[in-house]
C-alpha positions as a printed NumPy array, in Angstrom:
array([[  0.105,  -0.075,   0.001],
       [  1.261,   3.393,  -1.046],
       [  2.287,   6.031,   1.752],
       [ -0.403,   8.567,  -0.177],
       [ -3.043,   6.058,   0.608],
       [ -2.472,   5.183,   4.022],
       [ -2.195,   8.985,   4.842],
       [ -5.598,   9.715,   3.105],
       [ -7.059,   6.92 ,   5.144],
       [ -5.803,   8.115,   8.226],
       [ -7.225,  11.538,   7.543],
       [-10.54 ,   9.933,   7.103],
       [-10.353,   8.075,  10.489],
       [ -8.944,  11.386,  11.976],
       [-12.038,  13.284,  11.069],
       [-14.834,  10.158,  11.739],
       [-13.398,   8.97 ,  15.048],
       [-13.393,  12.327,  17.181],
       [-16.437,  13.702,  15.328],
       [-18.468,  10.408,  16.041],
       [-18.036,  11.678,  19.948],
       [-18.301,  15.159,  19.256],
       [-21.757,  15.579,  17.143],
       [-23.671,  13.383,  19.67 ],
       [-22.315,  15.834,  22.649],
       [-23.148,  18.8  ,  20.38 ],
       [-26.619,  17.8  ,  19.802],
       [-27.098,  16.99 ,  23.319],
       [-25.629,  20.151,  24.942],
       [-24.929,  22.63 ,  21.921],
       [-22.087,  24.877,  22.111],
       [-21.742,  25.226,  25.862],
       [-17.954,  25.823,  26.188],
       [-18.037,  26.114,  29.823],
       [-19.515,  22.6  ,  30.325],
       [-17.233,  21.433,  27.238],
       [-14.087,  22.31 ,  29.053],
       [-15.371,  21.336,  32.542],
       [-15.836,  17.754,  31.291],
       [-12.84 ,  17.67 ,  29.171],
       [-10.846,  18.268,  32.724],
       [-13.406,  16.148,  34.743],
       [-10.266,  14.269,  36.066],
       [ -6.666,  13.641,  35.819],
       [ -6.956,  10.687,  33.067],
       [ -9.228,  13.202,  30.699],
       [ -6.778,  16.006,  31.59 ],
       [ -3.786,  13.959,  30.877],
       [ -5.305,  13.515,  27.141],
       [ -6.41 ,  16.97 ,  26.874],
       [ -3.086,  18.52 ,  27.565],
       [ -1.188,  16.181,  25.584],
       [ -3.279,  16.88 ,  22.527],
       [ -3.153,  20.572,  23.221],
       [  0.856,  20.381,  23.52 ],
       [  0.7  ,  17.968,  20.353],
       [ -1.073,  20.703,  18.513],
       [  1.229,  23.393,  19.474],
       [  4.364,  21.145,  18.401],
       [  2.301,  20.266,  15.192],
       [  2.222,  24.236,  14.294],
       [  6.065,  24.528,  14.791],
       [  6.75 ,  21.177,  12.492],
       [  4.555,  22.825,  10.134],
       [  6.322,  26.332,   9.897],
       [  9.862,  24.404,   9.957],
       [  9.097,  21.738,   7.435],
       [  7.211,  24.119,   4.72 ],
       [  9.873,  26.277,   3.528],
       [ 11.965,  23.152,   2.62 ],
       [  9.258,  21.42 ,   0.509],
       [  7.084,  24.149,  -1.205],
       [  3.621,  22.571,  -0.667],
       [  0.971,  24.479,  -2.447],
       [ -1.858,  23.998,   0.032],
       [  0.045,  24.525,   3.285],
       [ -2.744,  26.045,   4.889],
       [ -4.723,  23.019,   4.772],
       [ -3.303,  21.182,   7.616],
       [ -3.634,  24.564,   9.598],
       [ -7.478,  24.415,   8.878],
       [ -7.656,  20.739,   9.767],
       [ -5.913,  21.389,  13.232],
       [ -8.262,  24.164,  14.138],
       [-11.295,  22.451,  12.701],
       [-10.495,  18.79 ,  13.802],
       [ -7.527,  18.526,  15.562],
       [ -4.144,  16.505,  15.3  ],
       [ -6.062,  13.319,  14.081],
       [ -6.434,  14.899,  10.675],
       [ -3.945,  18.102,  10.51 ],
       [ -0.684,  15.506,  10.773],
       [ -2.068,  12.887,   8.346],
       [ -3.029,  15.579,   5.91 ],
       [  0.313,  17.336,   6.01 ],
       [  1.963,  14.188,   5.258],
       [ -0.267,  13.336,   2.696],
       [  0.321,  16.833,   0.984],
       [  3.907,  16.302,   1.229],
       [  3.82 ,  13.115,  -0.462],
       [  1.758,  14.626,  -3.204],
       [  4.643,  17.337,  -3.336],
       [  7.531,  14.952,  -3.382],
       [  5.894,  12.766,  -5.98 ],
       [  5.464,  16.065,  -8.148],
       [  8.85 ,  17.263,  -7.536],
       [ 10.135,  13.592,  -8.608],
       [  8.488,  13.543, -11.949],
       [ 10.081,  17.378, -12.973]])
């Protein structure tokens, strides 16, 4: 299986799995951000996972800004949009997919 196929599949699951949890919560509670963060940090285990994801998101932003100048990706803003709308689970495989597309393009030229 090619890397591009793996990365785009991971993008699909990176949207599907987190949103399968978020959408029912939003249907039940609406956009109640206070309740969202209260439940997100309800105990040490959930706080552990939340802070891990937040730190990973910040690291990913630095990674995007560091790697993008080396490989002139055309859609470099897409992973940032993915990070802001879904999270690391979409942004990172999307970045890797776009990088593979660009590397393939450079190999053909």
